[in-house]
N, C-alpha and C positions, 0 to 999 in steps of 0.2 A: 317728303323731304325734296325739297326743291334738286330739280335735276342740275349736277355740276357743284352741288355743294358738299363738301367734305368736312364735317364737323371735328373728325381726328386732325385736321390741318391746323388747328388752333390749339395754344397749350391750356388746360383747363386751370381754373381756378376757383377757390371759394369765395363766399358772399357770407359776410358776418354781420352783425348789429352792435353798435355801442351805445349805451343812455348815460346822458349827464341830467340826472334827477336831482332839482335842486328844493330846499324848503328855509324857511328862517326859524331859527330858535336861539332862545337868548341872546336876542340881539344880532345874530351874525348870519351872515348865508352860509348854509350848509350844502354839502354834496354827498351823494351816496356813493361810498366805495366799497369794493370787495377786496380781501388780501388774496391773491391767486394761491391756490391749493397745489397746481400742476404747471409742469414746465410748458413753455418757456415764461420767465420772469417768474417762478415759484417763489412766493414768500412778498412779491412787490404787490403794494396798491392799484387797482386798476379802477377803470370805470364798468359796471355792470354790463354784460355782453356775452355774444356767442353765435355759432355758426347757424346760419338759416337752413331750415331742413329741406329737403327736394319740393316738399308739397305744401310749403309753407309762403306766406307774403313776408315782406320785410317788417312789417309792423305786427305781425302776429307771433313773428319770431321774438321781436322785443319784449311783449308782454309776457310770453313764456320765460326767457332768459330772465327778466326782471324777477319775475314770482320764483324759479327756481333759485335765481342764487343769493336771494335776499329775504325770501321768506315773507315778503309783504302779503297783507291779506289780498287773497285772489279778487274779492269784489274791488278793494282798491285800485289794484292794477287792473281789472276791467273797465273801470270808469276814467281811469287818467286820461288825458287829453296829451296824447304825444304829439309833437312838432318834429316833423322831417327836420334836421338840419344843414347836414350837406353828404355829400360822398366822399368818401378818403381812400385814393387808389395809390399811392405811391408804391412804387414796385417792391421795396423792401422794408414797407412799413411791418412785417410780420415775419420771422426768422424761419416757420416752418414751410410757408410757400406762398406763391401769389396769393393778397388776399386783401378783397374790396371791402370796405365797411359802411354801411350807411347809419350813418349817425342820428339818433332822436335826443329833444331833450323835453322833461316833462319839471311839472310843478305840483307839490303838494303841501298842504298845510302840516303844522309841524306834529311829527310822531314821536312817540318815546322810543328811547334806546331800544329797550327788549322786543319791539315790535320789528327788527332787522337782524334775523338770524342766516347766516349763510349755509350755502348748500349746493349741490351742482359740483361745478369746477371751483367754489370758492373757498378758502378753510374758513372765513367768517366775514361779515360785514358790517359797517357803521356810518353814521352819519359824521364828517368831517368839516370843521370850518373851511370854507375857500382859500382864506390867508394863510393856512397851515399844511396845504397842500405843495409838497415838493415834487420828487420824482414820479412820475406814474409808468406803468408799462405801456410798451407799445408807441404809438403817438398819442396815448389820453390826454396829454397835457396841452395838445395843441387843439383838440377835440373840447375841453373843458374851457380852456380860452375862448373859444369860438362861441361855446353854447353861453357863457357868461355875458358875452357882449351880445348877442341874440336878445338876451331875455332883456339884459338893463335896456336896449335899443325899443324893443317892443313895449315896455312900461310907458314910453311917450305918446304912444298912438293907439294901445289898446287897452282894454279893460282887464289885463293878465293880472295885475297886481293883486286882484281879488282872489284868486286862486292860491295864495301864500296863506289867507286869512280863514279864521272857521266860518262856520255856516253864518252866524251873525257878529260882527265885528263894530269897534267903535274906530273913528276915523282917525283916531291917534294912533291904533294898530294899523291901518291902512297907510298912514303915513310913515311908519316903522317899518312897512317893507320899501317903501321906495328908499328911504333913506339907508337902510341896510344894503339894498342893491345898487344904487348910485353912490353910495360911500360918501355922503354929504348929506348937511343938515337943510331941512327945508323952514320956511317960516311959515308956523303954524296958521295963523287967520288967511294967509293968503292960499295956503294948500287947502283950508277946509272951502273957502269961498270959491277955489277954481273945480273942487270936486263936487260940491253940491250945486253949480251952475251947469255943470256937463248933463245933457238930459239923458237919462238911462245908465250912468254908471254906476249909482248906487240906489237903495230903496230904504227909507225909514222905516224900521220895524214898529209898529203900531205899539206904545204904551212900554215899551222895551227899555231897558238902562242898565246899567253896570256899573259899581263903582270901581275907579281905577286907582284907588289911593289918595293919600294927601285930604284935604278938608272941603274939596268941592265936592259939587254935587254929581250924583251919577251920569256917566258919560250914556249919551244915546247910541241904540245899536243900529247897524243897518245891514244889509243885505246884498249881493250883487244883484244890479238892474239888468234889463234886456240887451242893451249896448254891448257891442262888441268893440268897436272901435269909439276912440274920442275925438270930439269934434269941438273945440281946437284942441290940436296934443297938449299934454301936459309934458314941457320939455325941462330938460335937464338945467339945472343954474349956470352951467359952465355953457351951454347954449343959446341961451337966454332968458330965463326966467320962471322958476316959480316962487322966487323970492319977492 
């Protein structure tokens, strides 16, 4: 300990993690929520999360809490790409004590509802359409809004949209991800042209195709390419131009 440093001169506080986990199912953006089984806010909906243990990093705690509170498969939780969103530190954000939260966001392909079973501090968990979310515990409504905006923005300049798709997908399925998250319709031929003209965005699966309904021929299947960023970016129509 450094000379002259007194750790007891500072009021202790706790560190927690909160997770905004998104998926696209049934043509709508969904977020993973838990119903709290304990006070404070018992019975209220909240984002998954919890306290960081003394020997944990924030990311390790985020993965542990996600597995404990939702019952998502351990292999899926371990493989998730978690992106740190920001830190929330308003003094009165938690009625128990001073709590600083490190928030993360993650994207997963569609999962069946039975795969999400609550545990730990959660009474149960479910995927809920983002448009149907109203009041949330703590400041989780703010975290959710920030996370959704982050995801929408990252779709413009990264290959993040493929994280919402199955391992092999059609360009129509990829377009549906953009339309769902941006809440706007995109011109199909223009979207297809931009995706295929972006080096490394997607790769064709040789000889693979899938019937997508109607009388047309089966749609070609693609998988994520090696690129992580989009050059040029795929801008939202309101900002100028996927139409």
